[in-house]
Steps between C-alpha positions, in 0.01 A plus 500: 500500500825317500842531334691226318864552410688328215848380606817337364458152637788278595382162373624165367664460170243300305703176498532507882145596594378159604819425698500836683129538586405337827241494780476813715739524805207496748350166396828311551701441815878502486524120472260486205681787333838324542354189340355691204814710442763230566533381143389816321753786505255713302224482762387839622496351852876576507386863512160477676610260772877537485549300824499193275855592389626542862546244790175355632601612849483868400176685578305591187496855637875534544667793320684259281178378347403841369853567379496165315164591344642820362816331373300225332281756327811667353635159397182416315523835322865456415441156356202643311268240650300809596484798270360850527275659241642826364171689502197518740242240403182336619464121501221242498528192714253213434470199728288198400414231754254215448369675183432834669709795390562837672695787349663778696660822395859524632581859593609710792241664728525807710596527861286812516196300384566256785543764767190683376288182518455449124689171531299325766594228744305236689769352733723616784874438463760375744803730562761212494379394151519861377854532630617203302373633172612852573854371551472290181375797291768733638784250446392434135390861439196352326147373549588135471156353478163646393187591695185316386232764446144488364233743380149504368513411133523792250392423145733744329801350681374151428466569128850642472664210686296231316589651165869512588505133595331412173737706292841428648693195610599457864870527595455222762277195469566203733320267743635474854390429858160338545472481112441872475577651160667843509505737206640852487465776237690828470285806424757720325296742292489844672146579377362183651694555825352854517152365428522263800654760729217740410231233547612430855534864580148585375295188564641285777402638840697254719732205502489229758778282650405143435827357627824662621412731786846460655674559171286813453577649840867422457524652151313815619726548798816462295361752247411748772846467652666563165274800435597648838867453417455658155251790543590656171415185299221528240165331529609258229781360714470124503489475882158674489359180344490129576473192283147361451293269280136618472223250412130556442318350798271310269789280387622403846416200716535474875544150634396387846746568783437228757596457864636228728496523879676310780268536801333264745148409400280537810211267572244777434667610173216393270243647736680836488546478128131437440410831658608689189527227234289213370729197511469192282724217404613485140728303263695802387556827676546731205242782538294570184350829607572797731436475874567127485814342650664160498648357820717189511528348850590140611485369139154647425392796292222721622318789332447810712230742374488836658164584657302807393581678826872516404464667163607865465497769233829633631768453230742342754274337759299339217801317351508125537853520649366743761207279596733205551753707689255678726262212581728194495861588546461796740178403670563129550879448472605840636724563204486877494800610290557268209820689406679385806317197640692180427185291539377594153646479155380575144491269194461644146218352303729386218615224738154347492272336756724189532771721646259598781421139572865399508600780740232387745551125454874540563419624845675837447167685507171431681255620240484668158254758369422552133366842397303618197731739310480877554383673187659787312194713579560423872854626469415820321207574732723465806765721348245761386365515856850568630489185705737200545436135429601230752845353433522238229165573345611462140716260302558599134599255233691496275789682669699767317846365442798703622790592279302599189498872587735711719455876546831688525454787743777706345408468127422869453722792581371672817 
């Protein structure tokens, strides 16, 4: 079973919440972040992507960037744009997009649970991305953005959180990027906090990383380093835990994560494609069922339907993203490593099918492929099997905003 840990969050003063909260650092490049933060001194991007306050010629991984992030965090605290709660609490974070709501419990989760496999992953991480967040966490001495976790719904936990939302008013309530409404409640009654802690400890067998594998690995490595440096610290020391938001899987939605490629199309391409897929012309390429793919090539959409011989019961090989990778990109285009091959790129489903058409019509890419979304059950089954999904298998919307919660790694005496 898993541990959750109440904490004294650093969070926006209510009147600044909408101005501070922003998109996560890893969905924006530096230019986009500069544009968003240029006329908003309150934006959390001044902390999360502090290069926006330094010359554009400077590398975003320069020492000065991490120093600036730490200095900006202290400035936000001094100006009381960010405040810190004076007692350990739990929080509820509800996001509503297109009429669909999901509510997560904001807490800290245990490094021990991660290393023991009770917090399960489904992706590999890249060392250079870990190093960036490790340096950011160490400079700020805080988990500066949360991990997005999920679990199989528990009725007792659901009842407690639903009742809290009905009974109390949120401290934040605003609508921001992509017309998503964000609402946050503070759970400040010790008996309710204890009830939730006990429910997770007794009834929740595992948590699963939905999004944030690099942030998780980085937070864990920082915590382990601190633990080694302070061997006499207690188990309640804050560095033994990392900032998380935990959602029931039944409330989450995975959007399609599509592909574009820049490769020559050989004369026998359709012949090779038809070995494993039934190919038909169509007006729109959006797949409406699993094992069906859309392909946009030379101004025309096609539907590719996987033949029976391709189907597999293996939790990874049977994924739609695996079928496309193994039998089109690798087999026909010789794109073996999608992490490093510059001939392929990925397009989040929130951008829509028109984005795929425009990328191909512009001449930048040869063809686009639309994929039926991976399901939450797919994700959990892969993680339970101890396996790894292909890169870019899931695109979650809405995104958790950064800046609403920060976990101070030195809150408790150690």
